[in-house]
BAVODREN-441587 format. One line per field, with one value per residue: residue in one letter; x, y, z of N, C-alpha, C in turn. Coordinates in Angstrom, 3 decimals. Layout:
gudren	A,...
nxx	X,...
nyy	Y,...
nzz	Z,...
caxx	X,...
cayy	Y,...
cazz	Z,...
cxx	X,...
cyy	Y,...
czz	Z,...
***
This chain:
gudren	M,G,F,I,K,H,Q,T,F,W,H,S,I,I,A,I,T,L,M,C,V,I,A,G,C,S,V,S,Y,K,F,N,G,A,S,I,N,Y,N,E,V,K,T,I,Q,F,S,D,F,P,L,R,S,A,Y,V,W,A,P,M,H,A,L,F,N,N,E,L,Q,D,I,Y,M,R,Q,T,K,L,R,Q,V,K,R,N,G,D,L,Q,L,S,G,E,I,T,E,Y,S,Q,F,N,K,G,V,S,A,N,G,F,S,S,Q,V,Q,L,K,I,T,V,N,V,R,F,T,N,N,K,K,H,T,D,D,F,E,R,K,F,S,A,T,A,D,Y,D,S,S,S,Q,L,A,A,V,Q,E,E,L,V,T,Q,M,I,K,D,I,T,E,Q,I,F,N,A,T,V,A,N,W
nxx	-43.095,-41.239,-41.330,-40.061,-37.441,-36.824,-36.944,-34.895,-32.753,-32.640,-32.158,-29.615,-28.185,-28.423,-27.089,-24.466,-23.844,-23.913,-21.787,-19.642,-19.736,-19.274,-16.713,-15.255,-15.514,-14.530,-13.849,-11.120,-10.021,-7.715,-7.203,-5.067,-4.762,-3.263,-3.220,-2.476,-1.617,-0.554,0.066,1.284,3.044,5.773,8.123,10.094,12.173,14.392,16.060,18.679,17.724,19.177,20.267,19.622,19.165,19.629,19.751,20.385,19.719,21.480,20.618,18.171,18.337,18.843,16.606,14.466,14.958,14.860,12.206,10.693,11.238,10.354,7.530,6.538,7.366,5.971,3.285,2.782,3.176,5.400,8.654,11.827,14.323,17.637,18.127,16.420,13.672,10.126,8.592,9.950,11.571,12.969,14.847,15.236,15.822,14.786,14.269,14.603,13.460,12.974,10.749,9.449,6.208,4.155,3.470,3.890,2.141,4.076,5.745,7.624,8.611,6.246,5.488,7.061,7.641,8.487,9.562,9.582,10.515,10.278,11.505,10.232,10.734,8.900,8.688,6.844,7.418,5.752,3.525,3.727,2.214,1.612,3.864,5.665,6.984,7.224,6.694,6.603,5.413,5.638,4.678,5.433,4.653,6.121,6.466,8.045,9.468,10.682,13.675,15.005,16.580,15.541,13.040,13.290,13.879,11.483,9.572,10.602,10.528,7.752,6.960,8.299,7.006,4.468,5.071,6.065,3.765,2.158,3.602,3.441,0.631,0.315,1.718,1.047,-1.524,-3.460,-5.427
nyy	-17.485,-16.382,-13.738,-13.817,-14.556,-12.302,-10.308,-11.154,-10.865,-8.029,-7.314,-8.396,-6.849,-4.307,-4.786,-5.387,-2.951,-1.216,-2.274,-1.687,1.122,1.664,0.546,2.150,4.693,4.908,6.208,7.078,7.257,7.986,7.644,8.829,9.971,12.284,15.726,18.336,21.618,22.243,24.580,26.159,24.495,22.817,21.380,18.938,18.119,15.762,14.775,12.641,9.875,8.827,5.827,5.683,4.071,1.813,-0.899,-2.260,-2.980,-3.162,-2.945,-1.658,1.131,2.037,0.847,2.211,4.976,4.898,3.938,5.983,8.197,7.113,6.769,9.366,10.139,8.355,8.923,11.636,14.767,16.123,17.539,16.317,17.895,18.988,21.109,23.780,22.999,23.174,21.593,19.888,17.077,15.522,13.640,10.816,7.323,6.095,3.931,0.461,-2.410,-5.493,-7.606,-9.975,-10.985,-12.792,-15.561,-19.014,-21.976,-23.464,-21.608,-20.358,-17.979,-17.279,-15.576,-12.947,-9.490,-7.063,-3.696,-0.545,2.804,6.078,9.310,12.286,15.314,17.781,20.295,22.818,25.066,26.818,27.032,27.386,26.671,24.046,22.683,20.196,18.086,14.757,11.404,8.279,4.985,1.414,-2.003,-5.530,-8.935,-12.126,-15.676,-17.207,-19.491,-19.156,-17.974,-14.728,-13.724,-15.095,-13.983,-11.285,-9.403,-9.395,-8.576,-6.093,-4.656,-4.576,-3.078,-0.661,0.187,0.668,2.759,4.778,5.291,6.342,8.690,9.976,10.384,12.124,14.347,15.223,14.377,15.407,14.335
nzz	-53.932,-55.730,-54.891,-52.392,-53.141,-54.654,-52.681,-50.968,-52.684,-52.956,-50.308,-50.025,-51.878,-50.681,-48.243,-49.150,-50.379,-48.157,-46.657,-48.365,-48.356,-45.637,-45.308,-47.034,-45.969,-43.369,-40.133,-38.218,-34.886,-32.468,-29.121,-26.805,-24.385,-23.988,-23.257,-24.584,-25.449,-28.403,-29.700,-27.852,-26.344,-27.421,-27.171,-25.339,-22.617,-21.361,-18.494,-17.368,-15.390,-12.696,-10.908,-7.555,-5.446,-2.665,-3.259,-6.382,-9.838,-12.560,-15.418,-15.146,-15.088,-17.792,-19.038,-17.789,-18.423,-21.259,-21.732,-20.562,-22.239,-24.647,-24.296,-24.397,-26.934,-28.533,-27.960,-28.139,-29.935,-29.293,-29.545,-28.856,-26.952,-25.973,-24.230,-22.510,-22.750,-23.325,-21.663,-18.890,-17.577,-14.804,-12.367,-10.139,-9.657,-6.784,-5.162,-5.130,-4.202,-2.402,-0.654,1.700,1.193,1.639,3.807,4.074,5.280,6.540,7.617,6.033,3.512,0.975,-1.026,-2.770,-2.979,-5.313,-5.564,-7.106,-6.887,-8.073,-8.045,-9.274,-10.936,-12.371,-14.757,-16.189,-18.415,-19.684,-18.174,-15.086,-12.879,-13.128,-12.371,-10.478,-7.828,-7.251,-6.040,-7.695,-7.781,-8.264,-7.991,-8.025,-7.778,-7.021,-6.978,-4.246,-4.706,-7.090,-8.612,-8.224,-10.327,-12.490,-12.972,-12.859,-15.041,-16.579,-14.635,-13.740,-16.128,-16.535,-14.247,-14.739,-17.056,-15.972,-14.131,-15.871,-17.353,-15.327,-14.780,-17.279,-17.420,-15.220,-16.027,-18.705,-19.327,-17.718,-15.905
caxx	-41.726,-40.464,-41.289,-39.054,-36.135,-36.641,-36.698,-33.568,-31.814,-32.506,-31.493,-28.199,-27.625,-28.330,-26.034,-23.177,-23.642,-23.581,-20.431,-18.697,-19.747,-18.619,-15.287,-14.651,-15.649,-14.320,-13.193,-10.224,-9.699,-6.830,-7.183,-3.874,-4.791,-2.511,-3.997,-1.405,-1.851,0.647,0.384,2.162,4.046,6.283,9.328,10.254,13.568,14.553,17.354,18.914,17.230,20.166,19.905,20.066,18.665,20.662,19.772,20.246,19.861,22.068,19.841,16.969,18.614,18.605,15.212,13.579,15.172,14.361,10.737,10.142,11.298,9.530,6.092,6.221,7.576,4.902,1.924,2.630,3.902,6.470,9.991,12.783,15.464,18.626,18.084,15.344,12.412,8.889,8.353,11.212,11.465,14.216,14.607,16.096,15.214,15.178,14.089,14.386,13.518,12.163,10.471,8.505,4.826,3.281,4.119,3.157,1.778,5.279,6.489,8.561,8.055,5.589,5.397,8.020,7.194,9.475,9.015,10.418,10.014,11.005,11.201,10.141,10.556,8.310,8.590,6.150,7.880,4.670,2.476,4.425,1.282,1.601,5.119,5.577,7.958,6.367,7.198,5.752,5.853,4.945,5.099,5.136,4.855,6.514,6.502,9.373,10.184,11.417,14.853,14.821,17.239,14.696,11.826,13.602,13.739,10.065,8.869,11.091,9.977,6.329,6.854,8.741,5.897,3.441,5.524,6.129,2.375,1.735,4.273,2.815,-0.697,0.426,2.334,0.395,-2.894,-4.344,-6.571
cayy	-17.915,-15.399,-12.529,-14.024,-14.477,-10.907,-9.568,-11.565,-10.234,-6.610,-7.247,-8.672,-5.666,-3.250,-5.169,-5.229,-1.512,-0.658,-2.698,-0.922,2.498,1.675,0.280,3.277,5.947,4.714,7.283,6.534,8.168,7.366,8.347,8.458,10.588,13.531,16.959,19.308,22.697,22.233,25.942,26.707,23.525,22.124,20.602,18.289,17.854,14.695,14.590,11.256,9.462,7.867,4.900,6.179,3.165,0.990,-2.149,-1.890,-3.927,-2.228,-2.646,-0.861,2.524,2.239,0.493,3.293,6.193,4.677,3.836,7.309,8.991,6.465,6.985,10.717,10.190,7.571,9.385,13.081,15.356,16.939,17.327,16.198,18.807,18.781,22.240,24.768,22.418,23.737,20.686,19.300,15.971,15.085,12.906,9.691,6.077,6.171,2.672,-0.837,-3.274,-6.706,-8.066,-11.082,-10.505,-13.840,-16.651,-20.269,-22.666,-23.978,-20.492,-19.792,-17.018,-17.857,-14.510,-11.858,-8.321,-6.094,-2.341,0.516,4.156,7.088,10.694,13.034,16.761,18.187,21.737,23.274,26.443,27.630,27.148,26.902,26.123,22.591,22.116,19.388,17.046,13.691,10.036,7.315,3.631,0.243,-3.256,-6.784,-10.087,-13.387,-16.818,-17.305,-20.657,-18.689,-17.149,-13.362,-13.578,-15.695,-13.183,-9.870,-8.560,-9.270,-7.803,-4.718,-4.052,-4.326,-1.977,0.561,0.600,1.218,4.049,5.776,5.669,7.237,9.978,10.557,10.879,13.241,15.521,15.752,13.905,16.255,13.566
cazz	-53.897,-56.473,-54.078,-51.354,-53.789,-55.036,-51.450,-50.513,-53.603,-52.606,-49.000,-50.273,-52.546,-49.668,-47.296,-49.820,-50.557,-46.841,-46.293,-49.182,-47.864,-44.323,-45.498,-47.734,-45.243,-41.937,-39.415,-37.208,-33.811,-31.489,-27.851,-26.058,-23.076,-23.917,-23.322,-24.773,-26.397,-29.233,-30.109,-26.822,-25.894,-28.606,-26.899,-24.043,-22.258,-20.373,-17.849,-17.000,-14.072,-12.195,-9.826,-6.261,-4.415,-2.043,-4.027,-7.789,-10.935,-13.521,-16.639,-14.847,-15.423,-19.226,-19.333,-17.349,-19.206,-22.623,-21.732,-20.268,-23.463,-25.677,-24.121,-24.875,-28.378,-29.170,-27.708,-28.323,-31.065,-28.741,-30.081,-27.758,-27.029,-24.905,-23.300,-22.597,-23.192,-22.767,-20.541,-18.451,-16.625,-14.189,-11.137,-9.856,-9.174,-5.379,-4.442,-5.760,-3.019,-2.377,0.699,1.791,1.264,2.162,4.534,3.912,6.517,7.199,8.179,5.071,2.568,-0.195,-2.024,-2.641,-3.725,-5.771,-5.616,-7.672,-6.656,-8.836,-7.705,-10.530,-10.930,-13.649,-14.935,-17.385,-18.582,-20.247,-17.152,-13.891,-11.882,-13.325,-11.873,-9.256,-7.502,-6.723,-6.145,-8.376,-7.423,-8.804,-7.365,-8.723,-6.903,-7.635,-6.072,-3.639,-5.221,-8.273,-8.376,-8.698,-11.632,-13.527,-13.202,-12.653,-16.234,-16.916,-13.605,-13.767,-17.349,-16.263,-13.284,-15.408,-17.931,-15.084,-13.598,-16.936,-17.657,-14.241,-14.993,-18.468,-17.054,-14.286,-16.659,-19.913,-19.538,-16.897,-15.394
cxx	-40.828,-40.308,-40.187,-37.656,-35.818,-36.273,-35.286,-32.494,-31.588,-31.860,-29.985,-27.513,-27.442,-27.199,-24.654,-22.853,-23.237,-22.166,-19.389,-18.608,-19.008,-17.125,-14.586,-14.643,-15.421,-13.556,-12.357,-9.919,-8.862,-6.821,-5.963,-3.791,-4.060,-3.431,-3.004,-1.853,-0.572,0.973,1.356,3.323,4.491,7.434,9.301,11.729,13.592,15.961,17.464,18.387,18.211,19.586,20.487,19.572,19.815,20.843,19.541,20.315,20.248,21.228,18.614,17.151,18.286,17.158,14.273,13.729,14.646,12.842,10.091,10.138,10.378,8.050,5.689,6.382,6.479,3.550,1.741,3.364,5.045,7.810,10.959,13.963,16.398,18.586,16.846,14.035,11.217,8.454,9.691,10.945,12.850,13.861,15.598,15.270,15.694,15.054,13.906,14.563,12.686,11.946,9.448,7.108,3.907,4.095,3.250,2.892,3.001,6.184,7.505,7.846,7.424,5.489,6.451,7.498,8.390,8.801,10.054,9.737,10.916,10.550,11.284,9.958,10.072,8.197,7.896,6.489,6.847,3.554,3.017,3.496,1.168,2.853,4.875,6.842,7.175,7.040,6.143,6.311,5.037,5.515,4.742,5.487,5.355,6.596,7.924,10.143,10.959,12.635,14.586,15.417,16.379,13.498,12.094,13.366,12.271,9.329,9.310,10.544,8.506,6.164,7.272,7.652,4.786,3.844,5.565,4.728,1.830,2.321,3.653,1.458,-0.632,0.949,1.554,-1.030,-3.910,-5.596,-6.753
cyy	-16.903,-14.114,-12.641,-13.935,-13.035,-10.066,-9.891,-10.928,-8.775,-6.428,-7.468,-7.467,-4.537,-3.545,-4.969,-3.742,-0.862,-1.040,-1.916,0.521,2.586,1.467,1.471,4.561,5.781,5.897,6.652,7.602,7.440,8.216,7.899,9.155,11.913,14.727,18.114,20.358,22.847,23.610,26.582,25.782,22.688,21.163,19.986,17.951,16.798,14.757,13.120,11.004,8.419,6.955,5.432,5.283,2.331,-0.321,-1.787,-3.121,-3.063,-1.954,-1.754,0.593,2.810,1.923,1.637,4.523,6.054,4.642,5.188,8.177,8.427,6.764,8.378,10.815,9.437,8.262,10.896,13.509,16.236,16.549,17.316,17.129,18.535,19.884,23.087,24.210,23.126,22.913,20.057,18.232,15.604,14.319,11.789,8.493,5.929,4.857,1.518,-1.830,-4.522,-7.089,-9.179,-10.529,-11.536,-14.928,-17.890,-20.894,-23.191,-22.865,-19.863,-18.836,-17.745,-16.852,-13.456,-10.703,-7.438,-4.730,-1.406,1.840,5.129,8.460,11.515,14.513,17.159,19.697,22.014,24.755,27.360,27.871,26.561,26.397,24.605,21.903,21.268,18.574,15.996,12.343,9.156,5.926,2.585,-0.983,-4.431,-7.924,-11.280,-14.446,-16.994,-18.541,-20.310,-17.885,-15.754,-13.179,-14.108,-14.817,-11.679,-9.005,-8.326,-8.374,-6.339,-3.998,-3.685,-3.136,-0.650,1.080,1.255,2.612,5.106,6.203,6.603,8.634,10.693,11.158,12.086,14.503,16.082,15.277,14.726,15.543,13.905
czz	-54.614,-55.684,-53.020,-51.957,-54.162,-53.811,-50.906,-51.385,-53.215,-51.238,-49.162,-50.904,-51.533,-48.689,-47.907,-49.999,-49.241,-46.409,-47.082,-48.690,-46.536,-44.466,-46.143,-46.944,-43.750,-41.357,-38.318,-36.172,-32.789,-30.236,-27.076,-24.715,-22.988,-24.093,-23.402,-25.777,-27.222,-29.815,-29.124,-26.482,-27.085,-28.298,-25.499,-23.852,-21.158,-19.798,-17.500,-15.578,-13.528,-11.117,-8.525,-5.121,-3.870,-2.811,-5.480,-8.682,-12.124,-14.770,-16.398,-15.257,-16.888,-19.604,-18.973,-18.236,-20.636,-22.665,-21.457,-21.518,-24.536,-25.521,-24.618,-26.389,-29.131,-29.087,-27.804,-29.587,-30.571,-29.355,-28.904,-28.000,-25.847,-23.853,-23.550,-23.152,-22.575,-21.552,-20.186,-17.399,-16.120,-12.919,-10.964,-9.420,-7.741,-4.624,-5.413,-4.639,-3.229,-0.922,0.656,2.007,1.898,2.833,4.386,5.277,7.266,7.725,7.250,4.124,1.376,-1.345,-1.727,-3.485,-4.061,-5.842,-6.219,-7.355,-7.397,-8.374,-8.988,-10.240,-12.325,-13.665,-16.263,-17.539,-19.227,-19.224,-15.839,-12.794,-12.005,-12.776,-10.632,-9.055,-6.750,-6.907,-6.815,-8.090,-8.156,-8.098,-8.264,-7.778,-7.702,-6.548,-5.546,-4.090,-6.494,-7.834,-8.943,-10.089,-12.776,-13.890,-13.214,-13.882,-16.591,-15.914,-13.598,-14.994,-17.155,-15.307,-13.909,-16.335,-17.108,-14.585,-14.690,-17.388,-16.582,-14.439,-16.188,-18.125,-16.138,-14.959,-17.841,-20.134,-18.759,-16.440,-13.947
***
């Protein structure tokens, strides 16, 4: 009986020691997907992305432009400049549309899909082979029994986040 208590005591001491060592020597690594040579690329320049679609929702312009800049500021060490950036992003929001996606048994719309498309021009002044002009899109569905005004902000915010992540990955993640 004394042997078991002695063995349990030493197991407890070892466990406590290991926990203290692990807590004191933890290593933190954050993976954000950016693949940037900060010795060469130090700055980024954003041009305003205006609304150029036939159908518009006015707050989308500011939401998109802010989220695009924020993703680079949060996930890279690039410094934002107004002119002559090592990396340059420009473009326009070319489409904001909604259309019926599903039809119920009674012949009426049951699902509506929203779509945002953004045309992006990317220039890498340190490596022009990375330059491109490309369209990025995202969609979101909602039940047709809901009013667009009731779900629009949430869905547009979600689609903008998706598009800005696509742009980020295409420009600096090199996936």
